[in-house]
C-alpha positions as CSV (number, residue, x, y, z in Angstrom):
1,X,108.9,105.0,83.2
2,X,106.5,107.8,83.5
3,X,107.4,110.9,85.5
4,X,103.7,112.0,85.7
5,X,103.0,110.5,89.1
6,X,106.2,110.8,91.0
7,X,107.5,112.9,93.9
8,X,110.0,114.7,91.7
9,X,110.7,117.7,93.9
10,X,111.9,116.8,97.4
11,X,110.9,120.3,98.7
12,X,107.5,120.2,96.9
13,X,104.0,120.2,98.4
14,X,101.9,117.4,96.9
15,X,98.2,116.4,96.6
16,X,98.0,112.6,97.0
17,X,95.3,110.1,97.0
18,X,95.6,106.6,98.5
19,X,92.8,104.2,97.6
20,X,91.7,100.8,98.9
21,X,91.8,98.0,96.3
22,X,88.6,97.9,94.2
23,X,87.5,101.1,95.9
24,X,86.2,99.0,98.8
25,X,84.4,101.1,101.5
26,X,86.7,99.9,104.3
27,X,86.7,103.1,106.4
28,X,83.2,102.8,107.5
29,X,84.4,101.4,110.8
30,X,86.1,103.6,113.4
31,X,88.7,100.9,114.1
32,X,90.1,101.2,110.6
33,X,89.9,104.9,110.6
34,X,91.9,105.1,113.8
35,X,94.6,102.9,112.4
36,X,95.2,105.5,109.7
37,X,95.0,108.4,112.1
38,X,97.5,106.8,114.5
39,X,99.9,106.0,111.6
40,X,99.7,109.5,110.3
41,X,100.5,111.0,113.7
42,X,103.5,108.6,113.8
43,X,104.6,109.8,110.4
44,X,104.3,113.4,111.5
45,X,106.4,112.9,114.6
46,X,109.0,110.4,113.5
47,X,109.3,110.7,109.7
48,X,108.9,114.5,109.1
49,X,105.5,114.3,107.3
50,X,103.8,117.6,107.1
51,X,100.1,117.3,106.6
52,X,98.7,120.5,105.3
53,X,95.2,119.2,104.6
54,X,93.6,115.7,104.6
55,X,90.3,113.9,104.3
56,X,89.5,110.3,104.9
57,X,86.7,109.0,102.8
58,X,85.1,105.5,103.0
59,X,87.4,104.1,100.3
60,X,90.3,106.5,100.1
61,X,92.5,109.1,101.7
62,X,93.3,112.6,100.2
63,X,96.1,114.6,101.6
64,X,98.2,117.7,100.8
65,X,101.6,116.9,102.2
66,X,105.3,117.7,102.2
67,X,108.3,116.5,104.2
68,X,111.1,118.1,106.0
69,X,112.9,114.9,106.7
70,X,112.4,111.6,104.8
71,X,111.4,111.5,101.1
72,X,107.7,111.4,100.5
73,X,107.7,108.3,98.5
74,X,109.3,106.4,101.4
75,X,106.9,107.8,103.9
76,X,103.9,106.9,101.8
77,X,105.3,103.4,101.0
78,X,105.9,102.7,104.7
79,X,102.5,104.2,105.7
80,X,100.6,101.9,103.3
81,X,102.7,98.8,104.2
82,X,102.2,99.3,108.0
83,X,98.5,100.2,107.8
84,X,97.8,97.2,105.5
85,X,99.2,94.9,108.2
86,X,97.3,96.6,111.0
87,X,94.0,96.5,109.0
88,X,94.4,92.8,108.4
89,X,95.2,92.2,112.1
90,X,92.2,94.3,113.2
91,X,89.9,92.3,110.9
92,X,90.7,89.3,113.2
93,X,89.9,91.4,116.4
94,X,86.6,93.0,115.6
95,X,83.2,91.8,114.8
96,X,83.1,92.7,111.1
97,X,80.3,91.2,109.0
98,X,82.3,91.5,105.8
99,X,85.4,89.9,107.2
100,X,85.5,86.8,104.9
101,X,84.6,88.9,101.9
102,X,87.2,91.6,102.7
103,X,90.0,89.0,103.3
104,X,89.1,87.3,100.0
105,X,89.2,90.6,98.1
106,X,92.5,91.6,99.6
107,X,94.0,88.1,99.0
108,X,92.7,88.2,95.4
109,X,94.2,91.6,94.8
110,X,97.7,90.3,95.9
111,X,97.7,86.8,94.6
112,X,99.6,87.4,91.3
113,X,102.1,89.8,92.8
114,X,105.5,88.5,94.0
115,X,106.0,91.5,96.3
116,X,102.8,90.7,98.2
117,X,103.0,87.9,100.6
118,X,99.3,87.4,101.1
119,X,97.0,90.5,101.2
120,X,97.0,93.7,99.2
121,X,94.9,96.4,100.8
122,X,96.0,99.5,99.0
123,X,96.0,100.2,95.3
124,X,99.5,100.9,93.9
125,X,100.6,104.5,93.8
126,X,99.4,107.8,95.3
127,X,99.1,109.9,92.1
128,X,101.2,112.7,93.6
129,X,100.5,116.1,92.0
130,X,102.8,118.9,92.9
131,X,101.0,122.1,93.9
132,X,102.9,124.9,92.3
133,X,100.3,127.7,92.0
134,X,97.9,129.3,94.5
135,X,95.1,128.4,92.1
136,X,96.0,124.7,92.1
137,X,96.4,124.7,95.9
138,X,93.0,126.3,96.4
139,X,91.4,123.9,93.9
140,X,92.8,120.8,95.6
141,X,92.1,122.1,99.1
142,X,88.4,122.8,98.2
143,X,88.1,119.5,96.4
144,X,89.5,117.6,99.4
145,X,87.3,119.4,102.0
146,X,84.2,119.2,99.9
147,X,84.5,115.5,99.3
148,X,82.3,114.4,102.3
149,X,79.7,117.1,101.4
150,X,79.5,115.9,97.8
151,X,79.1,112.3,99.0
152,X,76.3,113.6,101.4
153,X,78.1,112.3,104.5
154,X,77.8,115.8,106.1
155,X,76.0,119.0,105.2
156,X,79.0,121.2,105.9
157,X,82.6,120.2,105.5
158,X,83.7,121.4,109.0
159,X,81.4,118.9,110.6
160,X,83.2,115.9,109.2
161,X,85.4,114.5,111.9
162,X,87.9,112.8,109.6
163,X,89.1,115.9,107.7
164,X,91.2,119.0,108.2
165,X,88.2,121.2,107.3
166,X,87.6,121.3,111.0
167,X,91.0,122.9,111.6
168,X,90.5,125.4,108.8
169,X,87.2,126.5,110.4
170,X,88.6,126.9,113.9
171,X,87.5,123.6,115.4
172,X,89.9,121.1,116.9
173,X,90.7,118.3,114.5
174,X,92.1,114.8,114.9
175,X,95.6,115.6,113.5
176,X,97.7,118.4,114.9
177,X,100.4,120.4,113.1
178,X,98.2,121.3,110.2
């Protein structure tokens, strides 16, 4: 099995990306965004997740993370499992025009997997990359914060609400302890 995309160093700081199956733009609705934010806050408080930087894009989440408690692979596994269930539940609660299409896509992504009972929301893996040099840290931090600018969501990274760029520029962000 490949060691390329694993959390090999329990004390390491990692750049991770979690992506919705088929790169579906799920996080265009605030309800789904807030499921992720609430879950990340829980992981910070209860599981020892340190979020050094983050950015939630329409189809994926980038973070620079470490842990002072539980192993990162366990935190990320539990985070994705929990948010998957909450997203499917929320689809039944909100007026989402793509509801049937989304459910069909999530069901199709999980249909041939024994470990998936019904719906698969997230792609497998997080592609963790350990940040071992200042250059690599700066490169990933800039990439992460520039994502909404490059996608023309905002003109300046600090104006994007769902990112730690706000914290790095002195504004109050959605996640504390960054």
